[in-house]
N, C-alpha and C positions, 0 to 999 in steps of 0.2 A: 872567870867571866868570859863569855863568848860574845863576840861582836857580830850582830846580824845587820844586813843591809838590804835595801829595797830601792829600785829605781824604775821609772817608767821608760818604756821604749815605744816606738811607733807600732809595734806588733803585740805588746803585752807588758806585763809587769814581771821584772826579773828580781829574784830573791836569792840570797846566799848567805854564807857565813864566812867571816875572815878565816883564811886558810883552808876553806872547803875545796874539795876536788871537783865539785860540780855546781852548776847554777841551775835553778829551777825557773822556768818561764811559764807564767800563767797567762794564757791568751784572753784575759778579760780586762784589758786596759780600757780606760774610759775613752769614749768616742772623741776624736779630735775635730775641732771646728774646721770645716773645709777651707775657710779663708786663712786660718793659721797654718794648715797643711800646705796650702799654696805658697804662703810666705816662706815657710821652711824650705820647700822645694826650690824656690827662687834663690834663697840664700845659699843653699847647698850648691846649686848650679853656678852661682857667682864665684864660689870658692874654687871650683874645679874646671871651669870652662876654658881657661887659658893654660891649664896644667900640661906639662910635657910628660906626665906620668900616666900611662894607660890605666894603671890600677885605680887612680883617682876617678877617672871617668867611668870605669867599670863599677866602682862603688856607687856612683850616682845611679847607674842603670839597675843595680841590684836593689837599691832603695826605692827607685821610681821606675819600674819596668815599663810602665805606660805613661811616663812623665811627659810634660810638654816640651822638654828639651831632648827627648830620646834621639830624634833624628840628628840633632846637632852633636850629641855625644857620640853616636855611631860614626858620623862623618869625621869627627876629631880623632877618634881611635883609628879609623882607616888611614887618615893622614899621617898619624904618628907611626903606624906600622909599615906603611907602604910609601909614604911621601906623596901620595896621590891627593892633590888638592880637590876639594869638593867643587862640583860644577855650580856655577851661579844660575839660579833659576830666574824666570821672569819676575819682575817686581810688580805687584799689583798696587796701583795708586789708589789711595783712599780719596775719592772725589770730594767728599765733604771736607776733609782736612785740607785739600788743595784749595778749595773755594774759600775756606776760612782764612788760610794763609794769604791768599790773594787780597781779601778784604783788609786784613791786618796790615799788610805791606802798603796798600794804597792809603789807608787811614794815616799811616805814619808819614807819607810824603805828599799827600794831596794838596797841601798849601805851599809846597816848595816853589822856589823861583830858580832852582838849580836844575839845568837840563840833565846833568849826570845822574841825579836821583831818579828822574823819570826814565832815563835810558836803562838804569839798573832794574827798574820795574819791568820794562819791556824785555830785558834779557831773562829775567826770572819767569815772567808770564807772557810769552810771545802771543798767546791767544787769550790773554787775561780779560776780565770783565771791563777793565778801564783802559784797554789798549788804545782805542780811538781818542779818548780824552788825553792820554799821555802823549800820543803822537802830535796832536793839535797843540798842546802846550809847549812841546819841544820846538815846534815850528815857530810859535809866537816868541819864545825866548830867543831863538836864533835870529829871527827877523829883527827883534829889538836890539840885539847886539850889533847887527849889520847897519842899522839905522842910527847908531850912536848911543844905544842903550838908554833905558829910562828907568 
């Protein structure tokens, strides 16, 4: 009795027999859902991104030559081979995310009577939406403390 096997790859269906000298690949694999492929790429990247083995990163590049982490993989390989650290590029701030965080931070402290909380807001958001209110409340808290506190 001969054992046959079949398995799916990202590029086709592989078939062979136990002990066979060759494997046949049929490039008619079913289409992979793009979201599943993206999840697979993310998982693959997560397993190799901190690797000190260049071949791990090269395997990612072979599997995903136009992948979303291609530049990161190239930079990591360059670092491992030369010791040259990648240059940090400018970070683009997502204004909507910053505004949302400003709102969330303020919502968390808006009823505080602690000047330290308000000062933390001003440190995080020196030009924040609630800057003037935070400064005015700090002043009121400090004046209350100087006048015997209430």
